[in-house]
Steps between C-alpha positions, in 0.01 A plus 500: 500500500458258784149544644630526860711803395230679307370818665229751416500867592149642554454874493238669716214540525456150644133490422220754493336384823504191729313277256730577203813465724385153607439408136841625391678308779310188399616546137859552610491197730380279211824558318761611755591429860474797734882521529513556122255793505657848543235768554692824457431818694767757421462670837672196660792551261574850637807527714324729748205263541739213575684729746187508723580145592867577569405805703256306713680168546869585475485753783400451862405861568149517358362146526412531872297813414339354187159421647175636636663607829714768333355567154192728471425458129663425164465661158574327164495745210565449129383794291591648160487848350400353163171446333400160350730590207275386218417165657131581548389177332692292752474715809125541486459122539750492786501802727732583784406205722576234238795689347690586820336398831435125460863438401755779559369669812401174672852370435654807669255456787610140540871591509421751769278282714629145454657289775872414472531187281672204667756529220518712192403257233217469248275295721534671838500857359192444283323317784524815713362711215195275476449518870472881480235471226308246698510727804334793323177561682203457262326826431141540627233711329589778744866474403417519132306815564737672745852360433513503119517817291484483125595796282526604135704797381318791343617776278730765645653819356764307305373143484186332361283272705499120490168487306657718233784259442514299173324164534311592816118501493354840593303349791782274624500420878844343499715617792832665432559544877427274793580529871417232754541430866600133555531298821734210556326266743798337676700528822757747371276749327158482674365855526754661268336649186684467170405775255574434134450730200581520134396745234557661162556869443641565847734798571810274479613145443594320819490150648570472871409341830456734801502345846359723776613405844302584811590814691709490814269437800572842656594821314706712737652746248355786299492461122688764306247487216195556722338161444663177599489204258340185638819294484805400300457420132698257285482539122610221268520658152475253216517763221619763416790633722521145638588483863398500865415787730431500875346810658604550864463777754819703590560795729525838323838658589478787740323595820215280620383158392313528177480191280483491124482198266801437288600222260746217500510391134671274256470518121640255252676767305752521784606145403515589133133467433251216462617242242365596159406144412133473402276323757356273229852404388594408853193283544544330161854419602354338814271293282787383285695408813197308634458725802126581559541679830396842361216364294131473607376154596160373391349488846604863560321611184185317612519632856543865378202472267294333770536814710434757221233307312212613736596860430478451122166324532369784719585758232352279229175447697483863611571721198412807703770432761689825564761601244658837591653733255836671559672759279804366311814597687357477853530235770165333432153540652474676834299201622824302517625741768170478684532119499807530728355747750353236730855389572632858517725413208583683175677414174866586453515701186852563367573822308485513127877542441651162559800539270768610752719274710293536816230247587262791564550844348278659769348370826 
């Protein structure tokens, strides 16, 4: 094969920390040009992840509101109702941060927070991704203590704990859950907290982005449900029940002016469902076609690790750093809820039954 046409697909993880990522990139660069290197992250092959870009940049309705003036806070959640499924030997050397946060969750955050590319091509799009990573505000010692919550699932009535899993040391301090508050230090997002979380043995499997808009400046109506929500909420569901939901206030029919939140929603099953093609297959097809737009560039890998590396070093140098237990089948340590209280925020926890055609089976 002609050397100029040769390509290499690199599966995550792209290194174990910043130092190893730099070493790997150096090795790749000694053989291939950057345009020949395809670092694959299957989240970017998902139809619903790609639709975040279309939703934001193909419509003029939300973009004027997509900033610190109108958005209160943002959640990015990717949790599973599974254990480590016999992968104790691998998982205990990785943990939730390396397995999910440094790659998948930070990619979803970038799609949500990035500026509009000048044009939708491999260079401009990936430039904007890197800009988001470079804008992440470095975490201070206080942030590490107050804005990061590590957890590890413990035994429950029907499930065994992480330390009882095959291949896991009985004294393991590897996190199976992590929640963090991140800040993007730029003009658009200054002052808007981004809360991200991932975990094993959660009540359900769901990946979604929840955008909480600020409340109307003056509430003149009574709320039918007794307590008024802070503002409108936009849910971008990546999986399952893929779709988009907007919660808005509407008048309850009848005498008086009571307002209740209702939903405007769209689900892919109304269009015949999400294409069944595997995300990896779609990305491999892009590699064959020589289109790297949905693959991770080397400088993005380094920038992401540069942000998370101090956290890994902190845990390594402080083996007694808090690691909270949570019973398998629950929503993680209560400390992750407390972390959000300073902003008067709370996690959006969908119900367990996510098999019907609605985006949410209860609200």
